[in-house]
C-alpha positions in Angstrom: 0.0 0.1 -0.1 1.4 3.4 -0.8 1.2 5.9 1.9 3.2 9.2 1.9 2.6 11.7 4.5 -0.9 10.1 4.3 -3.7 11.0 6.5 -5.7 7.9 7.5 -9.0 8.6 9.3 -10.8 5.7 11.2 -14.6 5.6 10.8 -16.6 3.2 12.9 -19.2 1.9 10.5 -22.8 2.4 11.6 -21.9 5.1 14.2 -24.5 7.0 14.9 -26.0 5.6 11.6 -25.2 4.1 8.4 -26.2 7.2 6.5 -24.1 9.2 8.5 -20.9 7.1 8.1 -21.6 7.0 4.5 -21.5 11.0 4.5 -18.7 11.3 6.8 -16.3 9.2 4.4 -17.4 11.1 1.7 -16.4 14.2 3.6 -13.2 12.9 4.8 -12.1 11.7 1.4 -13.2 15.1 -0.1 -11.2 17.1 2.3 -7.9 15.6 2.4 -8.1 11.6 3.5 -5.4 9.8 1.5 -6.5 6.5 3.0 -9.3 5.0 5.3 -9.6 2.6 8.2 -13.1 1.2 8.5 -14.2 -0.2 11.6 -16.4 -3.1 11.7 -17.9 -2.8 15.2 -17.5 -5.6 17.9 -19.1 -5.7 21.5 -15.6 -6.1 23.5 -13.0 -3.6 21.5 -10.3 -4.6 24.1 -7.6 -2.3 21.8 -10.0 0.5 22.0 -10.5 3.4 24.4 -13.6 4.6 25.7 -14.6 6.9 23.0 -14.3 4.0 20.3 -15.9 1.5 22.7 -18.9 4.1 22.8 -18.8 4.3 18.9 -19.1 0.3 18.7 -21.8 0.6 21.2 -23.9 2.7 19.5 -23.5 1.2 16.1 -24.4 -2.3 17.4 -27.2 -1.0 19.1 -28.3 0.4 15.5 -28.1 -3.0 14.1 -24.6 -2.8 12.4 -23.4 -6.3 11.7 -20.4 -7.7 9.8 -22.4 -8.3 6.7 -23.8 -5.0 6.7 -20.5 -3.5 7.1 -19.1 -5.2 4.4 -22.2 -4.0 2.0 -21.4 -0.4 3.4 -17.7 -0.9 2.0 -19.1 -1.9 -1.4 -21.2 1.2 -1.2 -18.2 3.3 -0.7 -16.5 1.8 -3.8 -19.9 2.5 -6.0 -19.4 6.1 -4.9 -16.4 6.4 -6.7 -14.1 6.5 -3.7 -10.8 4.9 -4.7 -8.3 5.6 -1.7 -7.1 2.9 0.1 -9.2 1.1 2.5 -8.1 -1.2 5.5 -10.7 -2.9 7.4 -10.4 -3.1 11.1 -11.9 -5.6 13.5 -11.6 -8.3 16.1 -10.6 -11.9 15.5 -14.1 -13.4 17.0 -15.8 -11.5 14.1 -13.7 -13.2 11.6 -13.7 -16.5 13.2 -17.8 -16.2 13.5 -18.0 -15.7 9.8 -15.3 -18.2 8.8 -11.8 -16.9 7.7 -12.1 -17.8 4.5 -15.8 -16.4 3.8 -14.6 -13.3 5.7 -11.4 -12.6 3.8 -13.2 -13.2 0.4 -16.2 -10.8 1.5 -13.6 -8.2 1.9 -12.1 -8.5 -1.3 -15.4 -8.7 -3.0 -16.4 -5.4 -1.2 -13.2 -3.6 -2.6 -11.3 -3.4 0.7 -7.4 -3.4 0.2 -6.2 -4.4 3.9 -7.2 -5.9 7.2 -6.1 -5.1 10.7 -6.9 -7.7 13.5 -5.4 -6.4 16.7 -6.1 -9.3 18.9 -4.5 -11.8 16.2 -0.6 -11.8 16.7 1.6 -13.8 14.3 1.6 -16.8 16.4 -2.1 -17.1 16.0 -3.1 -15.8 12.6 -1.5 -18.4 10.2 -4.5 -19.3 8.3 -5.8 -15.9 8.2 -2.5 -14.8 6.6 -2.5 -17.5 4.2 -6.1 -16.7 3.1 -5.3 -13.0 3.0 -2.3 -13.8 0.7 -4.2 -16.1 -1.5 -6.9 -13.4 -1.9 -4.6 -10.4 -2.3 -5.8 -8.6 1.0 -2.7 -7.0 3.1 -2.8 -8.3 6.6 -1.5 -5.5 8.7 0.0 -6.0 12.4 0.7 -3.9 15.2 3.8 -2.8 17.0 4.2 -0.7 20.1 6.8 1.2 22.0 7.5 -2.0 24.1 8.1 -4.1 21.3 11.7 -5.3 21.2 13.8 -4.9 18.0 13.9 -8.6 17.4 10.0 -8.7 17.7 9.6 -5.6 15.6 11.6 -7.3 12.8 9.7 -10.4 13.0 6.2 -8.8 12.8 7.4 -6.6 10.0 8.6 -9.7 7.9 5.2 -11.0 8.4 3.3 -7.9 7.6 2.0 -6.7 4.4 0.4 -3.2 3.3 2.2 -1.2 6.1 3.2 -1.4 9.7 0.6 -0.1 12.2 2.9 1.8 15.0 0.8 2.0 18.2 2.1 5.4 19.5 1.2 5.1 23.5 0.8 2.2 26.1 -2.7 1.1 26.6 -5.8 1.7 24.3 -6.9 4.2 21.7 -7.9 7.9 22.7 -7.0 11.5 22.0 -4.2 12.6 24.0 -2.4 16.1 24.5 0.8 15.5 23.1 3.1 13.0 21.1 5.3 10.9 23.5 9.0 10.5 23.2 8.5 6.8 23.2 6.1 7.2 19.7 9.1 9.1 18.1 11.5 6.4 19.2 9.2 3.5 17.8 8.8 5.6 14.6 12.7 5.6 14.1 13.4 1.9 14.9 10.2 0.8 12.7 11.8 2.7 9.7 15.0 0.9 10.5 13.8 -2.5 10.8 11.0 -2.4 8.2 10.8 -1.9 4.8 7.0 -1.2 4.4 5.4 2.3 5.1 4.6 2.9 8.8 1.7 4.5 9.8 1.1 5.7 13.4 -2.2 5.6 15.2 -3.5 5.9 19.1 -3.8 9.0 20.9 -3.1 11.5 17.9 -6.0 14.2 18.0 -4.3 17.5 16.6 -2.8 18.4 13.5 0.4 19.7 15.4 0.6 15.8 16.4 0.4 14.8 12.7 2.9 17.2 11.4 5.4 15.9 14.3 4.9 12.5 13.5 5.5 12.9 9.9 8.4 14.9 10.7 9.9 12.1 12.6 9.6 9.9 9.5 6.4 8.3 9.4 4.7 7.5 6.3 0.9 8.0 7.7 -1.0 9.3 10.6 -4.5 7.5 11.7 -7.1 9.7 13.8 -10.2 8.0 15.0 -11.2 9.1 18.5 -10.8 12.9 17.9 -13.3 12.7 14.6 -15.7 10.9 17.0 -15.5 13.4 19.9 -16.1 16.3 17.1 -19.1 14.8 15.4 -20.8 13.8 18.9 -20.7 17.4 19.9 -23.5 18.3 17.5 -27.3 17.5 17.2 -27.1 18.8 13.4 -25.2 16.6 11.0 -24.5 19.5 8.7 -22.7 21.5 11.4 -20.9 17.9 12.4 -19.8 17.4 8.9 -18.7 20.9 8.3 -16.2 20.8 11.5 -15.0 17.4 10.5 -14.1 18.8 6.8 -12.1 21.8 8.5 -10.3 19.3 10.8 -9.8 16.8 7.6 -8.1 19.6 5.7 -6.1 20.8 8.6 -4.7 17.5 9.2 -3.9 16.9 5.8 -2.1 20.1 5.4 0.1 19.3 8.5 1.1 15.9 7.2 1.9 17.5 3.6 3.8 20.5 5.2 1.4 22.9 3.7 1.0 26.3 5.2 -2.3 28.3 5.3 
């Protein structure tokens, strides 16, 4: 997957509604998103903080399920959106549908990559084999406490891009970029030939600029987007806010000045 100073927003499909998710995706792409991470909600999202947990809960309450999520990805492609799409979900979702059926459905939907945060390399042999057969990049996570040896092992198995977790713990907006995150970017770029995208805790355009300056190929933002649109009762105002924020992040990633 080609990532170059890329802004990759995360969208939990179905929050607060299917219609809003589709409009949100269109708004993000029209205003600078270079790639998308689309989440299939799960009832126990252990890698996610309160914001994305809440997003998943709302989506599930509104009837979202894996089959509907995959249909939504097809709809995104029908709308002419061509940016790379990474699907993020948990292993129970994949196993419940069946690995082969799930991955084939992703391929048919137009998705490019899959991220399953609770499926480490030792437990995802079959998933990787099926992803390789279907041409879906299986993305893995690395964290600040990942050793150099482990980082190299993961990067050798990873495809598409390496997802670098910028902090210890779960997702959620933070006030500043940690020194551990900057050090992880440096180590990941030294050990891995794939693009490195950084997520977890990124909430400001300045964070994006700092991460790209440190050598990352992409920036992933999710919780801050959810926090922003949930402030509004008026969807139009919510999308206006998201559009402005998206442009600011894109410009920060690309080193543009207003």
